N, C-alpha and C positions, 0 to 999 in steps of 0.2 A: 312542272312549272320550268317557265319561259328561259332564259337568259335575264334580259331587263326586269323577269321578278325576285330576280336574282340580286341584283344592281343593291338594291337598299338593305339587304344583310349580308354584303360581299365582306364586308369587315368583320364580323362575326362568325364565320365560316372558320377562322383560325384559330377561334379564341378558345377553345378547348383543351389547347395545349401551351404551356408554359412556354415552349419552346420558339413562340411568335410573340417578339415587343411589337407595338404599335408601328415605328419605324420598319419593320423587315415587312410588317406584314404590307406597307406600302412600295416599298420595293419587289414585290413577289412579281414572278414574269407572266406576261399574257397568258404561255403556256397551261402553267399552275391556276390560273383563275379558272380556263376554260375546262379543263379538269376537272379541278374542283367542283363546280357549277354545273358540269355535265351530269358530274358522279353524284351530287345532290338532286340535281331535277328528277334523274331516273328512281331516284329511292322517296320524292315529295310528292304527294298528289296536286294534280293541277290546282293553281288558285284561279278563279273567276274574273274575267277581266274584259273591258271593252276592247274594240279591234283596234290595232296601234295607228297612231297618227300617218296618213298617208300612204295608206293601203289601197290598191287601185280597185273597184267596185267590180264584182261578178258580173259579166256581160257589155263590158267596155272591153277597148283598145287596150291590151299586154302593152306598157312603156317600150320605148322603142331601146334599143342598146348595142354598144361596139364595143365590145373586151378581149384582150389577148384571151387566145389559147395555150393553156399547159403542156396540152398533147401535140402541138402542130408549131413549136419553136416559136410561141407565143404572137401567130398570125393573128390578126385580128378576125374575130365571129361577128355578124350579125344578125340582130331576130328577124330582120327581113332575107337574110340569106337562108335562114332553118326554114322559115315558113314558104321556100321557095322548093323545097323537096317533097312538099304537101305532107306531110307529118305533123302529128300531133307532137306537142313538146311539154317535157317535165323539166320546169325551170325550178330547181331548190337550192335555199341557200343556204351554206352552212356554218359555224362562227371560225372552226381553225383545223387545218389540216394535222393528220396522226394523231388528235385528242380522240379519247374511246367514242365518244359519240359519232363523229365525224366518221371516225374508221367503218364503225357500225353500219350507220348508213349508207355508205359510200359500197360496203359490201353486199349490201342489202339489194341495192340497184343495179350492181354485177351479178349478182346471182339471178334476177329476174329479168335479165337482159332480154335471154331470146324470146322472153313473154311482151317486153314493150314491142320489142321488134314485130312479135306477129301481129301486135296491136296497133304497125302502125305507126310508132313511136319513139323520139327521141330522145334521153335522156341530158342533160345540162345542167351543173352544179357552176356556183357561183361564188365565192369567198373574199374576203381583203385578203387575202393568202397574194404576196408574190407568186410570179410564173413559175419560177425557179422552184418555187417551196412545193407548191401544185403539181408541177412535174415531178417531183420527186417522188409526192404522194401518189400520183398515177403508176409511176414502174414501181413503185413497194405493193401498191396492191394490187396491180395489174388489170387497172381499168381500164376498159374499153368505151368510154363515153366522155364526152367533152367539159373540161373543168377550165372557168373563166376567172380572172383575175382582176377583183375591183378593187384596185388597192386605195384609191381614193372614196369608195364607198358611193359614189353619186349613184349609180344604179341601184343600189339596195337601199339607197331613201325614195328613189323612185316607185320602187314596189313596195315602201313601209315596211323596211327588214334591217336598216340601221339601227345600229345601237353605238353609242357614245359611253363608255363606261369609265367614269374618273378616278384615274390612276393608271387603267389597263388601258388606255386608248380606242380605238372603235372596231366592230363586229358586223359581221350580219347574224341576225338572228335564226336562227332553223326554222325555215317556213317554205312552202312550196305548191306551187301553182302551174296550174293546168292551163294548156292555151292551144287553143284548135288552128288547123291547117291555116285558116282565114285571119287568124292573127288575135282572136277574142279570147279575153281570159274567161276560164269557164268554171274552174273551181279555185281554192285557195285552203290549203290547210296548216292551220295555225299551231294546234295543238300536237306538233312533232316531237318535243325535247321527251315529252314523258312516254313517248309510243314509237321512240327510234326503232327498238326491233322488229315490231310489226308491220313500220311506215310503206315499206316498198310494197307488200303487199294489200295494203289498204289503198295506195294508189291505182294499181292493178285494179279491183276493183272498180273505184269512182270510174277508170277510165273505160271499162267495160258497159258500164252506167250510162254514163255520157255519147257513146260511139253505137249505143242500141239503137 
């Protein structure tokens, strides 16, 4: 189940306990929402749905972006700069640093980083978290790949990954995009939320297929 699929049931996620009244539910933090929805998503089967609005089509040019890099003191990273390296790019959007699902996902990419490098591929993560929080996340998890901050969610919208959850703010949905060295979008992973523990392995498998 994806985060946006949980928006409709978000008000009911805490109704099993008398300790949460309606006003208390409305005041739950973004982190509480993310943690609860991520945990629930891992336990609930995938719900079939149409592609999210604004999703760029496979086979078209990946949308441009220029965002601050948490691993480089907020210096701007542009897609065109990444493409100049001649590498494939795995661009993954995640809801929030330090939450359970996002930590598992980042650890998976870090664990497999040498395999990505052997496939001439760079990993780039994007969330709406501020640069400072993403920098702390990089340090805490010893991440050796780029994390970008899309604070206003504009790039998330370009990639069809933006979510607006009433009462909880904006997030990036957990989606992953494979971009080739020419800047063409070659694959999109939409059903990531329910597959976080094995997601990196699936991305590696798809890269080997695309590069063959």
